[in-house]
C-alpha positions as CSV (number, residue, x, y, z in Angstrom):
1,X,-20.4,34.5,-29.0
2,X,-19.3,35.1,-25.4
3,X,-17.8,38.4,-26.4
4,X,-21.1,39.4,-28.0
5,X,-23.0,38.7,-24.7
6,X,-20.6,40.8,-22.7
7,X,-20.8,43.5,-25.3
8,X,-24.6,43.8,-25.0
9,X,-24.5,43.7,-21.2
10,X,-21.9,46.5,-21.3
11,X,-24.2,48.5,-23.7
12,X,-27.0,47.9,-21.2
13,X,-25.0,49.6,-18.5
14,X,-23.9,52.4,-20.8
15,X,-27.4,53.2,-21.8
16,X,-28.4,53.5,-18.1
17,X,-25.7,55.9,-17.2
18,X,-27.4,58.9,-18.8
19,X,-30.6,57.9,-17.0
20,X,-28.7,58.0,-13.7
21,X,-27.8,61.6,-14.4
22,X,-31.0,62.8,-16.0
23,X,-33.5,61.6,-13.3
24,X,-31.8,63.3,-10.4
25,X,-33.6,66.6,-10.9
26,X,-34.9,68.8,-8.2
27,X,-38.6,68.8,-7.4
28,X,-39.3,72.0,-5.4
29,X,-43.0,72.0,-4.9
30,X,-43.7,71.5,-8.6
31,X,-44.1,68.5,-10.9
32,X,-41.2,66.8,-12.5
33,X,-40.8,68.9,-15.6
34,X,-41.4,67.2,-19.0
35,X,-38.7,67.5,-21.6
36,X,-38.4,65.5,-24.8
37,X,-34.8,64.6,-23.9
38,X,-36.0,62.7,-20.9
39,X,-37.6,60.2,-23.3
40,X,-34.3,59.2,-24.9
41,X,-33.2,56.6,-22.4
42,X,-36.5,54.7,-21.9
43,X,-37.4,55.0,-25.6
44,X,-33.9,53.8,-26.6
45,X,-34.2,50.7,-24.3
46,X,-37.7,49.9,-25.5
47,X,-36.7,50.2,-29.2
48,X,-33.6,48.1,-28.5
49,X,-35.8,45.4,-27.0
50,X,-38.1,45.4,-30.1
51,X,-35.1,45.3,-32.4
52,X,-33.5,42.4,-30.4
53,X,-36.7,40.4,-30.5
54,X,-35.8,38.5,-33.7
55,X,-37.4,35.3,-34.7
56,X,-34.5,33.5,-36.4
57,X,-32.2,31.0,-34.7
58,X,-29.3,33.4,-35.3
59,X,-31.1,36.4,-33.7
60,X,-29.5,38.2,-30.8
61,X,-32.0,37.0,-28.2
62,X,-31.5,33.3,-29.2
63,X,-27.7,33.6,-29.4
64,X,-27.7,35.0,-25.8
65,X,-29.9,32.1,-24.7
66,X,-27.5,29.7,-26.4
67,X,-24.6,31.2,-24.5
68,X,-26.5,31.0,-21.3
69,X,-27.3,27.3,-21.8
70,X,-23.6,26.6,-22.7
71,X,-22.2,28.3,-19.6
72,X,-25.0,28.5,-17.0
73,X,-27.1,25.4,-17.8
74,X,-29.0,24.3,-14.8
75,X,-28.5,27.6,-13.0
76,X,-31.5,28.8,-11.0
77,X,-32.2,31.1,-8.0
78,X,-35.0,33.2,-6.7
79,X,-33.1,36.2,-5.6
80,X,-34.6,38.3,-8.5
81,X,-38.1,37.6,-7.1
82,X,-37.2,39.6,-4.0
83,X,-34.6,42.0,-5.4
84,X,-37.2,43.6,-7.8
85,X,-38.9,45.1,-4.8
86,X,-35.8,46.5,-3.0
87,X,-35.9,49.9,-4.8
88,X,-39.5,50.3,-3.9
89,X,-38.9,49.5,-0.2
90,X,-35.9,51.9,-0.2
91,X,-38.2,54.8,-1.3
92,X,-39.5,54.8,2.3
93,X,-36.6,53.0,4.0
94,X,-34.1,55.7,3.1
95,X,-36.3,58.4,4.7
96,X,-36.5,56.3,7.9
97,X,-32.7,56.3,8.0
98,X,-32.7,60.1,7.9
99,X,-32.2,60.8,4.2
100,X,-34.4,63.6,2.9
101,X,-36.7,62.9,-0.1
102,X,-37.7,65.5,-2.6
103,X,-41.4,64.8,-2.2
104,X,-43.5,64.4,1.0
105,X,-44.8,60.9,1.7
106,X,-48.4,61.6,0.7
107,X,-47.5,62.8,-2.8
108,X,-44.8,60.2,-3.1
109,X,-47.2,57.5,-2.3
110,X,-49.7,58.8,-4.9
111,X,-46.9,59.0,-7.5
112,X,-45.8,55.4,-6.7
113,X,-49.3,54.0,-7.0
114,X,-50.0,55.8,-10.3
115,X,-46.6,54.7,-11.7
116,X,-47.1,51.1,-10.7
117,X,-50.6,51.0,-12.1
118,X,-49.3,52.2,-15.4
119,X,-46.2,50.0,-15.3
120,X,-47.8,46.7,-14.2
121,X,-50.9,47.4,-16.3
122,X,-49.0,47.8,-19.5
123,X,-46.8,44.7,-18.6
124,X,-50.0,42.7,-18.1
125,X,-51.6,43.9,-21.3
126,X,-48.5,43.2,-23.4
127,X,-48.0,39.7,-21.9
128,X,-51.6,38.7,-22.5
129,X,-51.8,40.2,-25.9
130,X,-48.5,39.0,-27.4
131,X,-48.3,35.6,-25.5
132,X,-44.6,35.2,-26.2
133,X,-42.9,32.0,-25.1
134,X,-40.1,32.2,-22.6
135,X,-36.7,30.6,-23.2
136,X,-37.7,27.8,-20.8
137,X,-40.8,27.0,-22.8
138,X,-43.4,28.6,-20.4
139,X,-45.7,31.4,-21.4
140,X,-45.8,35.2,-21.2
141,X,-42.2,36.2,-21.8
142,X,-42.4,39.7,-23.3
143,X,-41.8,42.0,-21.5
144,X,-40.1,41.2,-18.3
145,X,-42.3,42.3,-15.4
146,X,-39.6,41.8,-12.8
147,X,-37.3,44.1,-14.7
148,X,-40.0,46.7,-15.3
149,X,-40.8,46.7,-11.6
150,X,-37.2,47.1,-10.6
151,X,-36.5,49.9,-13.0
152,X,-39.7,51.8,-12.0
153,X,-38.5,51.7,-8.4
154,X,-35.0,52.7,-9.3
155,X,-36.3,55.7,-11.3
156,X,-38.4,56.9,-8.4
157,X,-35.6,56.3,-5.9
158,X,-33.2,58.3,-8.0
159,X,-35.6,61.2,-8.4
160,X,-36.3,61.4,-4.7
161,X,-32.8,60.9,-3.3
162,X,-30.4,61.4,-6.1
163,X,-29.9,65.1,-5.7
164,X,-28.7,65.0,-2.1
165,X,-27.1,61.5,-2.3
166,X,-25.2,61.1,-5.6
167,X,-24.6,57.4,-5.0
168,X,-28.3,56.5,-4.9
169,X,-28.9,56.3,-8.7
170,X,-25.9,54.1,-9.3
171,X,-26.9,51.7,-6.6
172,X,-30.6,51.8,-7.6
173,X,-30.0,51.2,-11.3
174,X,-27.2,48.7,-10.4
175,X,-29.7,46.6,-8.5
176,X,-32.3,46.9,-11.2
177,X,-29.8,45.8,-13.9
178,X,-28.9,42.8,-11.7
179,X,-32.5,41.8,-11.7
180,X,-32.7,41.9,-15.5
181,X,-29.4,39.9,-15.8
182,X,-30.7,37.3,-13.3
183,X,-33.9,36.9,-15.3
184,X,-31.8,35.9,-18.3
185,X,-29.5,33.7,-16.2
186,X,-32.6,31.9,-14.8
187,X,-33.7,31.3,-18.4
188,X,-37.0,33.1,-17.7
189,X,-36.5,36.0,-20.2
190,X,-34.7,36.9,-23.4
191,X,-32.5,40.0,-23.6
192,X,-35.3,41.7,-25.6
193,X,-37.8,41.2,-22.8
194,X,-35.4,42.7,-20.3
195,X,-34.4,45.7,-22.4
196,X,-38.1,46.6,-23.2
197,X,-39.1,46.0,-19.5
198,X,-36.4,48.3,-18.3
199,X,-37.5,51.1,-20.6
200,X,-41.1,50.6,-19.8
201,X,-40.4,50.8,-16.0
202,X,-38.4,54.0,-16.4
203,X,-41.0,55.6,-18.6
204,X,-44.0,54.6,-16.5
205,X,-42.5,56.3,-13.4
206,X,-41.5,59.4,-15.2
207,X,-45.0,59.8,-16.6
208,X,-46.4,59.4,-13.1
209,X,-44.2,62.4,-12.0
210,X,-45.0,64.5,-15.2
211,X,-48.8,64.1,-14.6
212,X,-48.9,64.5,-10.8
213,X,-50.7,67.6,-9.5
214,X,-49.2,67.6,-6.0
215,X,-52.6,68.1,-4.3
216,X,-51.5,67.3,-0.8
217,X,-49.6,69.4,1.8
218,X,-50.0,72.6,-0.2
219,X,-49.9,75.8,1.9
220,X,-53.0,78.0,1.9
221,X,-52.7,80.9,-0.5
222,X,-54.6,84.2,-0.9
223,X,-56.7,82.4,-3.6
224,X,-58.2,80.1,-0.9
225,X,-61.8,81.3,-0.6
226,X,-61.7,80.9,3.2
227,X,-58.5,82.8,3.4
228,X,-59.9,85.7,1.3
229,X,-63.1,85.7,3.4
230,X,-61.1,85.8,6.7
231,X,-59.0,88.8,5.4
232,X,-62.1,90.6,4.3
233,X,-63.8,90.1,7.7
234,X,-60.6,91.4,9.5
235,X,-60.6,94.5,7.4
236,X,-64.3,95.2,8.2
237,X,-63.7,94.8,11.9
238,X,-60.7,97.2,11.8
């Protein structure tokens, strides 16, 4: 059973590697372009989470918990409570260190707010609707909010800095994956909760980019009524 656990953790990393490559696209004064292939990774993770959410004692999620209880019984830490926010902090922290982001801070903040409203809103609705029991017997297991939060931040961090700094997606998704693993190690979530939460976090932030209109810091164009009026007045005076 231990081999099965390591196999699924390995698959988790493998599924993320395409995401690391796909989200490092350039945003040059235009929205993050929608393409169906960009849905593959988050949809795959979410579907995997649903498939892994079996009810039987021999289901994958219960087998993973059994392995955890056998090898990590009594293990607990609160590092994941703080690590989930580290990608979000880095979205501004990296810029303070001199790294260039793809989006100015005003649009970046608007995207972050929209992405988190969607992400945390869906997590809340699913938790309250499904009322799944956690491995430790407490309530509101599915999906993992910590994991969704970490992967939403990792996705945005990778989009903003991944083009100029190739190491950023690997570190960002590595931290997010560690948060998901710690949630299972702390006996707070099943692997199904973590997989679905990861996909939901990635998808939520991508949707925020796809739907953003980039209303701030736009240069004035000839279509600006005031600019047109100014040019017309100049021509009359001349």
